[in-house]
Steps between C-alpha positions, in 0.01 A plus 500: 500500500589521132598778261235574242611510138388720210434827679646844435811518717608839362263770372596850384227757434568728205382641168635218285507526122378157390632541147856489635470149644535306177661158500808631320542791747446287812749237384759766408475733801327328794493117509839469337607189693186295437530221245155347558242771439135429428286771344130548580295755307270705729124459467412810701573858390756680716719192544834425338625173360571266792850354503539176695813313604514184715553727805289813451270703275550860386216719371315831520146502638359850462721726714675205664834362387501149647744221573293196594690227681473134392743360754622650824869421489727783613671486160168582333435790735849637426435466127173694501651774718779544244252503211275751676797732556606457138150579372474817708849608398431453130165681538616746766305790348169312535292662777456264797324546834550192719612140516419190702688190612271208579517160669203262504482183709244223539452399862411147600219501754625584848295577808691821563430645155143372476425662835552842342176454309282431804346846474217627715249500215615182323233268640215742435613567145562134420145421610367747244753474220760269349827681571733452203798686641611685811808722503697698754708797388766682698722786384838559664726800457862392441704822482836321506405327174323810362177311445166390637429132554149391409441163666200295386374177655230339285285203596344363181397171344862458383631517855660772706723732299738758645606786275770755571505814282789739563380822338746784428468836331745571217443783255823471301756243398755661733267459796405147394865395466584644844230287667489185289783248485568135578596562863184703570286240325631220721474713813129543426469127443668443837259738673203312354633163612588640843131584545401150389752333730491722808133601510325196352755226560496398135786339307545455128455140387690338216191395307 
């Protein structure tokens, strides 16, 4: 089992003013500690400039403020949590509605996980169609973490991917700050890996 890279680890839904996120403003107020910063001009309307470091990307995609992870070191997670808090604090009057914390993992083929996709209609459908992808979705209520966990298991041509989306409501910066910090982030990460380890018997590999 391996961590996937380049997916949105933190997403905040809000009415973002794209004109604010200029290179000068982002360097001055948000990514103040980043020396290596690559700038990518958006091709699609509704997107901001994308700012890339060796560890993560930062950008707006429509209503989503995104921190996309490029490596899964704890230090990188801590960094994007701090930057997300800083962004919301600087823009605390921007209307927001929700946020998500995400972990994506690529699963090497195991009999236990593959067995999940032996569905009652699989043989009949595969005789009639070429199945490109099969997915299983479960939603868990996690009141102690003030969130829902959306758990996706996807069997595609790329392999089996497990996605964990911890979805929380937050309609103000005060509410966001009360529910979002480094400790809570890593507790959610622990819950995801507990499911992988205890339910599926999966361990993270080094490569």
